[in-house]
C-alpha positions as CSV (number, residue, x, y, z in Angstrom):
1,X,0.0,0.0,0.0
2,X,1.3,3.5,-0.9
3,X,0.8,6.1,1.8
4,X,1.9,9.1,-0.3
5,X,1.1,11.6,2.4
6,X,3.9,10.3,4.6
7,X,6.4,10.9,1.8
8,X,5.0,14.3,1.1
9,X,5.4,15.4,4.8
10,X,9.0,14.2,4.8
11,X,9.7,16.2,1.6
12,X,8.1,19.3,3.1
13,X,10.0,19.0,6.3
14,X,13.7,18.3,6.0
15,X,15.5,17.1,9.1
16,X,15.6,20.2,11.2
17,X,18.4,20.9,13.7
18,X,16.4,23.8,15.2
19,X,13.0,23.2,16.8
20,X,12.0,26.9,16.2
21,X,12.7,26.5,12.5
22,X,10.5,23.3,12.5
23,X,7.7,25.1,14.3
24,X,7.8,28.1,12.0
25,X,7.7,25.9,8.9
26,X,4.4,24.3,10.1
27,X,2.6,27.6,10.3
28,X,4.5,29.6,7.7
29,X,2.9,31.0,4.6
30,X,0.3,33.5,3.7
31,X,-2.7,31.3,4.2
32,X,-2.0,28.9,7.1
33,X,-2.2,31.5,9.8
34,X,-5.5,32.8,8.3
35,X,-6.9,29.3,8.3
36,X,-5.8,28.6,11.8
37,X,-7.3,32.0,12.9
38,X,-10.7,30.8,11.5
39,X,-10.5,27.5,13.4
40,X,-9.8,29.3,16.7
41,X,-13.6,29.7,16.9
42,X,-14.1,26.0,16.8
43,X,-14.8,23.3,14.2
44,X,-15.7,24.7,10.8
45,X,-16.8,23.3,7.5
46,X,-14.7,23.7,4.4
47,X,-17.2,26.1,2.8
48,X,-17.2,28.3,5.9
49,X,-13.4,28.6,5.9
50,X,-13.4,29.3,2.2
51,X,-16.1,32.0,2.5
52,X,-14.3,33.7,5.4
53,X,-10.9,34.0,3.8
54,X,-11.0,36.3,0.8
55,X,-8.5,36.0,-2.0
56,X,-7.6,32.3,-1.5
57,X,-8.4,29.8,-4.2
58,X,-10.1,26.5,-3.4
59,X,-7.0,24.6,-4.6
60,X,-4.8,26.6,-2.2
61,X,-7.3,26.0,0.7
62,X,-7.4,22.3,0.0
63,X,-3.6,22.1,-0.1
64,X,-3.1,24.1,3.1
65,X,-5.7,22.1,5.0
66,X,-4.1,18.9,3.8
67,X,-0.7,20.0,5.0
68,X,-2.0,21.1,8.4
69,X,-3.7,17.7,8.7
70,X,-0.5,15.9,7.8
71,X,1.3,17.9,10.5
72,X,-1.3,16.8,13.0
73,X,-2.3,20.4,13.7
74,X,-6.0,19.9,12.5
75,X,-8.3,17.0,12.1
76,X,-10.7,16.4,9.2
77,X,-13.9,14.7,10.1
78,X,-16.1,13.4,7.2
79,X,-19.8,12.8,8.1
80,X,-21.5,10.0,6.2
81,X,-24.2,12.2,4.7
82,X,-25.4,13.2,1.2
83,X,-24.1,15.7,0.3
84,X,-20.9,14.9,2.2
85,X,-20.1,17.2,5.2
86,X,-16.5,17.7,6.2
87,X,-15.4,19.6,9.3
88,X,-12.0,20.8,10.4
89,X,-10.9,21.3,13.9
90,X,-7.7,21.7,16.0
91,X,-6.0,18.6,17.4
92,X,-4.7,18.8,20.9
93,X,-1.3,19.6,19.4
94,X,-2.9,22.4,17.3
95,X,-4.7,23.8,20.3
96,X,-1.3,24.6,21.8
97,X,-0.8,27.2,19.1
98,X,-3.4,29.4,20.8
99,X,-0.9,30.6,23.4
100,X,1.8,31.0,20.8
101,X,-0.6,33.2,18.7
102,X,-1.4,35.2,21.7
103,X,2.3,35.8,22.4
104,X,2.9,36.7,18.8
105,X,0.0,39.1,18.9
106,X,1.4,40.9,21.9
107,X,4.9,41.0,20.4
108,X,3.5,42.3,17.1
109,X,1.7,45.1,18.8
110,X,4.9,46.0,20.6
111,X,6.8,45.9,17.3
112,X,4.3,48.2,15.6
113,X,4.3,50.6,18.5
114,X,8.1,50.8,18.5
115,X,8.4,51.1,14.7
116,X,5.4,53.1,13.8
117,X,5.3,55.5,16.7
118,X,1.7,54.7,17.4
119,X,0.0,52.3,19.8
120,X,-1.5,49.2,18.2
121,X,-4.9,48.4,19.6
122,X,-6.2,44.9,19.0
123,X,-9.3,44.6,16.8
124,X,-11.5,41.7,15.9
125,X,-9.0,40.3,13.5
126,X,-6.5,39.7,16.3
127,X,-6.0,36.4,18.1
128,X,-6.4,37.9,21.6
129,X,-10.2,37.9,21.1
130,X,-10.2,34.1,20.6
131,X,-7.8,32.9,23.2
132,X,-10.5,31.5,25.4
133,X,-12.1,29.5,22.5
134,X,-8.8,27.6,21.9
135,X,-8.4,26.6,25.6
136,X,-12.0,25.2,25.8
C-alpha cells in the first residue's frame, strides 16, 4: 500500500536541527495563519473557511488544509451524509498554538508601537479575542 502523504510530509519538512525552525515551517505562509485563525472559533466546514478568507483559491485552501492535517495540527472529520459534510478542527497539538498566537499578537503590537510611533490596539482580526475558545 502506498501512503503518499507520509512521503509528502517528509519532503516538506527536512531534518531540522532547530526546533523553532521546525515550528515556524508548520505555520508559515500567507494562508495557514489565516486558516488557523478561523479555526480558533471551533470546528468549521470547508465552505465556511473558504467563505471567510477572501483571495484564497479553493485549490490553495485544500492544499493548506491537507498540510495542516499531515502535520497533526488539525483533524478532518467526514460525516456519512449526502451531500458529504466535512469539518476541520484543532487537534490537541494544534490547540497549543493558541498561546503562541497570543504571544505573537502581543509582540506584534509592541513591534508596531516601537516602529510606527503609534500604539497598536487589537481589533476583531486579532487572536487575543479568541484565546478562550482555543483553551476550551
